[in-house]
C-alpha positions as CSV (number, residue, x, y, z in Angstrom):
1,M,86.5,68.7,196.9
2,Q,83.5,69.6,194.8
3,T,82.6,73.3,194.3
4,S,79.1,74.6,194.7
5,T,76.9,73.2,192.0
6,E,73.8,74.6,190.3
7,L,71.8,72.0,192.3
8,E,73.2,73.3,195.6
9,K,72.5,76.9,194.6
10,V,68.9,76.0,193.7
11,L,68.4,74.2,197.0
12,D,70.0,77.0,199.1
13,G,67.8,79.6,197.3
14,E,64.5,77.7,197.5
15,I,61.6,79.8,198.7
16,K,60.1,78.3,201.9
17,E,57.2,80.7,202.7
18,W,54.6,82.4,200.6
19,H,51.8,84.9,200.9
20,F,48.5,84.7,199.1
21,H,46.6,88.1,199.2
22,I,42.9,87.7,198.5
23,Y,41.5,90.9,197.0
24,F,37.9,92.2,197.1
25,H,36.4,95.6,196.3
26,Q,35.7,96.8,199.8
27,N,32.4,98.6,198.7
28,N,31.1,95.5,197.0
29,A,29.2,93.5,199.6
30,D,29.0,90.3,197.4
31,E,32.8,90.3,196.9
32,H,33.5,91.0,200.5
33,H,31.2,88.1,201.5
34,A,32.8,85.8,199.0
35,A,36.3,86.6,200.3
36,L,35.2,85.9,203.9
37,Q,33.6,82.6,202.8
38,L,36.8,81.6,201.0
39,R,38.8,82.4,204.2
40,D,36.4,80.3,206.3
41,S,36.8,77.4,203.8
42,V,40.6,77.6,204.1
43,L,40.4,77.6,207.9
44,R,38.1,74.6,207.9
45,L,40.4,72.7,205.5
46,R,43.4,73.6,207.6
47,R,41.6,72.3,210.7
48,D,40.7,69.1,208.9
49,G,44.3,68.5,207.8
50,A,44.1,69.3,204.1
51,F,47.0,71.7,204.3
52,V,48.8,74.3,206.5
53,A,47.7,77.8,205.7
54,V,47.4,80.7,208.1
55,P,45.0,83.5,207.2
56,L,45.7,86.6,209.2
57,F,43.1,87.5,211.8
58,R,42.8,91.0,210.3
59,V,40.8,91.6,207.2
60,N,41.7,94.9,205.5
61,T,38.4,96.6,204.5
62,A,40.3,99.4,202.8
63,P,43.5,99.7,200.8
64,I,46.6,99.2,202.9
65,G,50.3,99.1,202.1
66,P,50.8,98.1,198.4
67,H,47.3,96.6,198.2
68,P,44.8,98.9,196.3
69,V,41.6,97.3,197.5
70,G,40.3,95.3,200.5
71,S,42.3,92.2,201.2
72,Y,43.6,89.7,203.6
73,E,46.7,87.6,203.7
74,I,47.2,83.9,203.9
75,W,50.7,82.6,204.9
76,V,51.6,79.3,203.4
77,P,54.8,77.2,204.0
78,S,56.4,75.6,200.9
79,E,55.3,72.2,202.3
80,S,51.6,73.2,201.6
81,F,52.1,75.5,198.6
82,A,50.8,73.2,195.9
83,S,47.7,72.2,197.8
84,V,46.7,75.7,198.8
85,F,47.5,77.1,195.3
86,S,45.4,74.3,193.7
87,Y,42.5,74.9,196.2
88,L,42.5,78.7,195.6
89,C,42.7,78.2,191.8
90,M,39.6,76.1,191.8
91,N,37.6,77.9,194.5
92,R,38.4,81.6,194.2
93,G,35.2,82.5,192.2
94,D,35.6,86.0,190.8
95,L,38.2,87.1,193.3
96,S,41.8,88.0,192.4
97,I,44.7,86.6,194.4
98,L,48.2,88.0,194.5
99,V,50.8,85.2,195.2
100,H,54.3,86.2,196.2
101,P,57.3,84.6,198.0
102,L,58.8,85.8,201.2
103,T,62.4,86.7,200.8
104,R,64.8,89.4,202.0
105,E,63.6,91.5,199.0
106,E,60.0,92.4,199.8
107,R,59.6,94.9,196.9
108,K,60.9,92.4,194.3
109,D,58.6,89.8,195.8
110,H,55.6,91.9,195.2
111,E,56.7,93.4,191.9
112,I,58.6,90.8,189.8
113,R,58.4,87.5,191.7
114,N,54.7,87.6,192.0
115,A,51.9,85.7,190.3
116,W,48.2,86.3,190.0
117,I,45.3,83.9,190.2
118,G,42.7,85.9,188.3
119,P,43.1,89.5,187.0
120,S,46.0,91.5,188.4
121,Y,45.7,94.8,190.2
122,P,48.3,97.7,190.1
123,L,50.3,97.8,193.4
124,D,51.7,100.8,195.2
125,L,55.2,99.6,196.0
126,S,56.5,102.8,197.5
127,S,55.7,101.7,201.0
128,L,57.7,98.5,200.7
129,P,61.4,98.2,201.7
130,I,63.8,97.2,199.0
131,S,65.6,94.7,201.1
132,S,66.1,93.6,204.7
133,T,68.9,91.7,206.5
134,E,66.8,88.7,207.5
135,I,64.5,86.4,205.7
136,P,61.0,87.0,207.2
137,K,59.9,83.9,209.2
138,Q,56.3,83.6,210.2
139,Y,54.7,81.1,212.6
140,I,58.0,79.7,213.8
141,S,56.1,77.5,216.2
142,L,54.8,75.4,213.3
143,K,58.4,74.4,212.4
144,L,57.6,74.7,208.7
145,G,58.9,76.9,205.9
146,Y,62.1,78.6,206.9
147,S,61.7,77.3,210.4
148,S,61.5,73.7,209.4
149,T,63.3,71.2,211.5
150,A,63.0,68.4,208.9
151,T,66.3,67.0,207.6
152,P,66.6,67.8,203.9
153,L,67.6,65.0,201.5
154,P,71.3,64.9,200.9
155,I,72.6,66.1,197.5
156,E,73.7,62.6,196.5
157,Q,70.3,61.1,197.3
158,R,68.6,63.9,195.3
159,R,70.9,63.0,192.4
160,K,70.0,59.3,192.6
161,L,66.3,60.2,192.6
162,G,66.9,62.4,189.5
163,D,68.8,59.6,187.8
164,R,65.9,57.2,188.5
165,V,63.4,59.7,187.0
166,E,65.6,60.0,183.9
167,Q,65.7,56.2,183.5
168,I,61.9,56.0,183.7
169,L,61.4,58.9,181.3
170,A,63.8,57.5,178.8
171,H,60.9,55.3,177.6
172,E,58.5,58.2,177.2
173,K,58.7,59.5,173.6
174,E,57.3,63.0,174.5
175,A,59.6,63.7,177.4
176,A,62.7,65.8,176.9
177,R,66.0,64.3,178.0
178,A,68.3,66.1,180.5
179,P,71.8,66.8,179.3
180,P,74.6,64.7,180.7
181,R,75.6,65.7,184.3
182,E,79.0,67.4,184.5
183,Y,80.8,67.5,187.8
184,M,83.0,70.4,188.6
185,M,86.1,69.3,190.5
186,M,88.7,71.5,192.2
């Protein structure tokens, strides 16, 4: 019987849902307008099938929770993360965007597991819980992210795909080679 491998740990710990917080200075009419235009663009692109992203209906016109300026949140499942991240990188204008995962550790998600598109803002983390017992699931009806009903690729199939990539890259001079695979057996 094989013990838990690094691959299994990575797959079990994979983040399935993300938040993008679009920031704007609430007293700056141009920034507020740009933030709402970006939100409308995301909604149109979702409608047209570019990706799945769910901006909250509420737009915070003042600081709320850890967020020091006006903001709104966009929920994104892992299945659409790259597409939404790419779109926001290319179309954010002068707005800053906080990106963080959704895990049981909300404070760490905002503090050390975050990323910024654009300049960062200081956050007030005092209102965030350190941890919770459940992974936060949003929009369960979409059956994406943590609520996905898709059958994941089996470990052995993933290994075969990895082996194939290694074979292809063996001919690429600039590509680093993976170390040999070691199986831990009990």
